[in-house]
Short mmCIF file of the C-alpha atoms (twelve columns), coordinates in Angstrom:
data_MODEL
# 
_entry.id   MODEL 
# 
loop_
_atom_site.group_PDB 
_atom_site.id 
_atom_site.type_symbol 
_atom_site.label_atom_id 
_atom_site.label_alt_id 
_atom_site.label_comp_id 
_atom_site.label_asym_id 
_atom_site.label_seq_id 
_atom_site.Cartn_x 
_atom_site.Cartn_y 
_atom_site.Cartn_z 
_atom_site.pdbx_PDB_model_num 
ATOM 1   C CA . UNK A 1   151.643 102.892 114.733 1 
ATOM 2   C CA . UNK A 2   148.042 103.546 113.667 1 
ATOM 3   C CA . UNK A 3   148.456 101.208 110.734 1 
ATOM 4   C CA . UNK A 4   149.665 98.428  113.015 1 
ATOM 5   C CA . UNK A 5   146.714 98.800  115.373 1 
ATOM 6   C CA . UNK A 6   144.266 98.841  112.411 1 
ATOM 7   C CA . UNK A 7   145.763 95.630  110.980 1 
ATOM 8   C CA . UNK A 8   145.574 93.882  114.358 1 
ATOM 9   C CA . UNK A 9   141.944 94.946  114.826 1 
ATOM 10  C CA . UNK A 10  141.021 93.588  111.352 1 
ATOM 11  C CA . UNK A 11  142.827 90.338  112.010 1 
ATOM 12  C CA . UNK A 12  141.001 89.834  115.325 1 
ATOM 13  C CA . UNK A 13  137.713 90.495  113.619 1 
ATOM 14  C CA . UNK A 14  138.335 87.900  110.946 1 
ATOM 15  C CA . UNK A 15  139.612 85.343  113.452 1 
ATOM 16  C CA . UNK A 16  136.551 85.786  115.695 1 
ATOM 17  C CA . UNK A 17  134.112 84.594  112.963 1 
ATOM 18  C CA . UNK A 18  132.988 81.023  113.349 1 
ATOM 19  C CA . UNK A 19  133.885 78.589  110.617 1 
ATOM 20  C CA . UNK A 20  131.031 77.849  108.247 1 
ATOM 21  C CA . UNK A 21  129.276 74.577  108.865 1 
ATOM 22  C CA . UNK A 22  129.027 72.122  105.980 1 
ATOM 23  C CA . UNK A 23  125.555 71.993  104.488 1 
ATOM 24  C CA . UNK A 24  123.761 68.718  105.129 1 
ATOM 25  C CA . UNK A 25  121.248 67.769  102.509 1 
ATOM 26  C CA . UNK A 26  117.742 67.431  103.909 1 
ATOM 27  C CA . UNK A 27  115.124 65.149  102.521 1 
ATOM 28  C CA . UNK A 28  112.382 67.260  101.054 1 
ATOM 29  C CA . UNK A 29  108.903 65.724  100.918 1 
ATOM 30  C CA . UNK A 30  106.943 66.665  97.771  1 
ATOM 31  C CA . UNK A 31  104.256 69.208  98.548  1 
ATOM 32  C CA . UNK A 32  100.691 68.464  97.585  1 
ATOM 33  C CA . UNK A 33  99.213  71.217  95.551  1 
ATOM 34  C CA . UNK A 34  95.523  71.815  95.050  1 
ATOM 35  C CA . UNK A 35  94.248  73.284  91.890  1 
ATOM 36  C CA . UNK A 36  91.513  75.719  92.710  1 
ATOM 37  C CA . UNK A 37  89.828  77.873  90.105  1 
ATOM 38  C CA . UNK A 38  89.994  81.465  91.270  1 
ATOM 39  C CA . UNK A 39  86.975  83.647  90.614  1 
ATOM 40  C CA . UNK A 40  87.568  86.979  88.929  1 
ATOM 41  C CA . UNK A 41  86.978  89.442  91.726  1 
ATOM 42  C CA . UNK A 42  85.771  92.988  91.107  1 
ATOM 43  C CA . UNK A 43  88.045  95.667  92.560  1 
ATOM 44  C CA . UNK A 44  86.946  96.570  96.035  1 
ATOM 45  C CA . UNK A 45  84.946  99.729  96.482  1 
ATOM 46  C CA . UNK A 46  86.959  102.423 98.280  1 
ATOM 47  C CA . UNK A 47  86.176  103.093 101.938 1 
ATOM 48  C CA . UNK A 48  84.468  106.347 102.809 1 
ATOM 49  C CA . UNK A 49  81.765  105.953 100.174 1 
ATOM 50  C CA . UNK A 50  78.126  104.834 100.625 1 
ATOM 51  C CA . UNK A 51  77.621  101.211 99.672  1 
ATOM 52  C CA . UNK A 52  75.166  102.103 96.897  1 
ATOM 53  C CA . UNK A 53  77.428  104.680 95.170  1 
ATOM 54  C CA . UNK A 54  77.978  104.117 91.472  1 
ATOM 55  C CA . UNK A 55  81.252  104.900 89.741  1 
ATOM 56  C CA . UNK A 56  81.026  107.340 86.850  1 
ATOM 57  C CA . UNK A 57  83.288  107.209 83.691  1 
ATOM 58  C CA . UNK A 58  85.369  110.189 84.851  1 
ATOM 59  C CA . UNK A 59  86.383  108.396 88.059  1 
ATOM 60  C CA . UNK A 60  84.008  110.184 90.404  1 
ATOM 61  C CA . UNK A 61  81.229  108.440 92.325  1 
ATOM 62  C CA . UNK A 62  77.477  109.320 92.288  1 
ATOM 63  C CA . UNK A 63  75.126  108.508 95.169  1 
ATOM 64  C CA . UNK A 64  71.452  109.430 95.728  1 
ATOM 65  C CA . UNK A 65  70.327  109.727 99.317  1 
ATOM 66  C CA . UNK A 66  66.909  108.901 100.821 1 
ATOM 67  C CA . UNK A 67  65.620  112.426 100.082 1 
ATOM 68  C CA . UNK A 68  66.466  112.085 96.433  1 
ATOM 69  C CA . UNK A 69  69.432  114.436 96.476  1 
ATOM 70  C CA . UNK A 70  72.243  113.302 94.169  1 
ATOM 71  C CA . UNK A 71  75.767  113.643 95.558  1 
ATOM 72  C CA . UNK A 72  79.079  113.488 93.704  1 
ATOM 73  C CA . UNK A 73  82.107  112.042 95.552  1 
ATOM 74  C CA . UNK A 74  85.622  112.908 94.344  1 
ATOM 75  C CA . UNK A 75  88.816  111.376 95.675  1 
ATOM 76  C CA . UNK A 76  91.398  114.067 96.558  1 
ATOM 77  C CA . UNK A 77  94.667  114.097 98.443  1 
ATOM 78  C CA . UNK A 78  92.967  114.280 101.835 1 
ATOM 79  C CA . UNK A 79  90.202  111.731 101.133 1 
ATOM 80  C CA . UNK A 80  86.756  112.060 99.584  1 
ATOM 81  C CA . UNK A 81  84.962  115.332 99.011  1 
ATOM 82  C CA . UNK A 82  81.206  115.492 98.477  1 
ATOM 83  C CA . UNK A 83  79.126  118.004 96.522  1 
ATOM 84  C CA . UNK A 84  75.507  118.140 95.466  1 
ATOM 85  C CA . UNK A 85  75.311  117.097 91.833  1 
ATOM 86  C CA . UNK A 86  74.155  120.491 90.552  1 
ATOM 87  C CA . UNK A 87  77.064  122.285 92.265  1 
ATOM 88  C CA . UNK A 88  79.731  119.746 91.421  1 
ATOM 89  C CA . UNK A 89  82.824  121.315 89.814  1 
ATOM 90  C CA . UNK A 90  83.370  119.947 86.300  1 
ATOM 91  C CA . UNK A 91  86.207  120.328 83.919  1 
ATOM 92  C CA . UNK A 92  84.898  122.662 81.258  1 
ATOM 93  C CA . UNK A 93  85.735  122.239 77.589  1 
ATOM 94  C CA . UNK A 94  87.473  125.134 75.923  1 
ATOM 95  C CA . UNK A 95  84.887  127.668 74.788  1 
ATOM 96  C CA . UNK A 96  86.848  128.593 71.675  1 
ATOM 97  C CA . UNK A 97  90.221  129.183 70.231  1 
ATOM 98  C CA . UNK A 98  92.011  131.897 72.153  1 
ATOM 99  C CA . UNK A 99  94.579  132.441 69.428  1 
ATOM 100 C CA . UNK A 100 95.134  135.675 67.518  1 
ATOM 101 C CA . UNK A 101 96.420  135.405 63.971  1 
ATOM 102 C CA . UNK A 102 98.145  137.963 61.753  1 
ATOM 103 C CA . UNK A 103 98.910  137.155 58.112  1 
ATOM 104 C CA . UNK A 104 102.361 138.403 57.073  1 
ATOM 105 C CA . UNK A 105 102.420 137.060 53.512  1 
ATOM 106 C CA . UNK A 106 104.364 133.816 53.475  1 
ATOM 107 C CA . UNK A 107 104.425 133.610 57.253  1 
ATOM 108 C CA . UNK A 108 101.741 133.774 59.922  1 
ATOM 109 C CA . UNK A 109 102.159 135.338 63.378  1 
ATOM 110 C CA . UNK A 110 100.257 133.627 66.187  1 
ATOM 111 C CA . UNK A 111 99.780  135.026 69.687  1 
ATOM 112 C CA . UNK A 112 98.046  133.507 72.704  1 
ATOM 113 C CA . UNK A 113 97.502  134.945 76.150  1 
ATOM 114 C CA . UNK A 114 98.986  133.021 78.988  1 
ATOM 115 C CA . UNK A 115 98.659  133.671 82.758  1 
ATOM 116 C CA . UNK A 116 101.947 135.616 82.858  1 
ATOM 117 C CA . UNK A 117 102.357 137.203 79.430  1 
ATOM 118 C CA . UNK A 118 101.474 136.825 75.778  1 
ATOM 119 C CA . UNK A 119 103.187 134.038 73.804  1 
ATOM 120 C CA . UNK A 120 103.971 134.971 70.265  1 
ATOM 121 C CA . UNK A 121 105.435 132.797 67.468  1 
ATOM 122 C CA . UNK A 122 105.610 132.735 63.703  1 
ATOM 123 C CA . UNK A 123 105.354 129.880 61.208  1 
ATOM 124 C CA . UNK A 124 105.551 129.578 57.484  1 
ATOM 125 C CA . UNK A 125 102.263 128.724 55.750  1 
ATOM 126 C CA . UNK A 126 104.008 125.874 54.024  1 
ATOM 127 C CA . UNK A 127 104.987 124.293 57.452  1 
ATOM 128 C CA . UNK A 128 102.749 121.801 59.211  1 
ATOM 129 C CA . UNK A 129 100.350 123.734 61.467  1 
ATOM 130 C CA . UNK A 130 98.716  122.081 64.434  1 
ATOM 131 C CA . UNK A 131 94.903  121.886 64.651  1 
ATOM 132 C CA . UNK A 132 94.462  125.091 66.726  1 
ATOM 133 C CA . UNK A 133 96.716  127.094 64.439  1 
ATOM 134 C CA . UNK A 134 95.039  125.758 61.322  1 
ATOM 135 C CA . UNK A 135 91.541  126.504 62.726  1 
ATOM 136 C CA . UNK A 136 92.566  130.079 63.622  1 
ATOM 137 C CA . UNK A 137 94.089  130.637 60.170  1 
ATOM 138 C CA . UNK A 138 90.901  129.299 58.497  1 
ATOM 139 C CA . UNK A 139 88.758  131.575 60.656  1 
ATOM 140 C CA . UNK A 140 90.957  134.541 59.658  1 
ATOM 141 C CA . UNK A 141 90.485  133.686 55.943  1 
ATOM 142 C CA . UNK A 142 86.703  133.446 56.363  1 
ATOM 143 C CA . UNK A 143 86.684  136.797 58.137  1 
ATOM 144 C CA . UNK A 144 88.734  138.426 55.337  1 
ATOM 145 C CA . UNK A 145 86.344  137.079 52.651  1 
ATOM 146 C CA . UNK A 146 83.334  138.704 54.336  1 
# 
């Protein structure tokens, strides 16, 4: 019974659609195109910045106010933040290699402190060491010679 009602409903839906009209070709007039040389436009300056702000290589913006105070503008998730230039947070370069090395003969044990624990791994001296591991091993050899 349900199947019969379903088939009747589908047949009524198909029968209710209008027949497609035959497509009549339309005369298309050729469009006139103008060749205009476009100027290379500089990317627009983001809103929320002073008009005289200069972009720095790291992506921040620098602006000097009328009093001579230099300000750094940084784009964050919530918009722009502004700091005086002397107090601006900067990404600091690593101060040194924070890698402890222990020579075990043919192998070397490396350990590095991480925020949650100490990571420790061993490598053979004959294996390819990365730059930090090689620098730490060289520093250990210099220390042993002295």
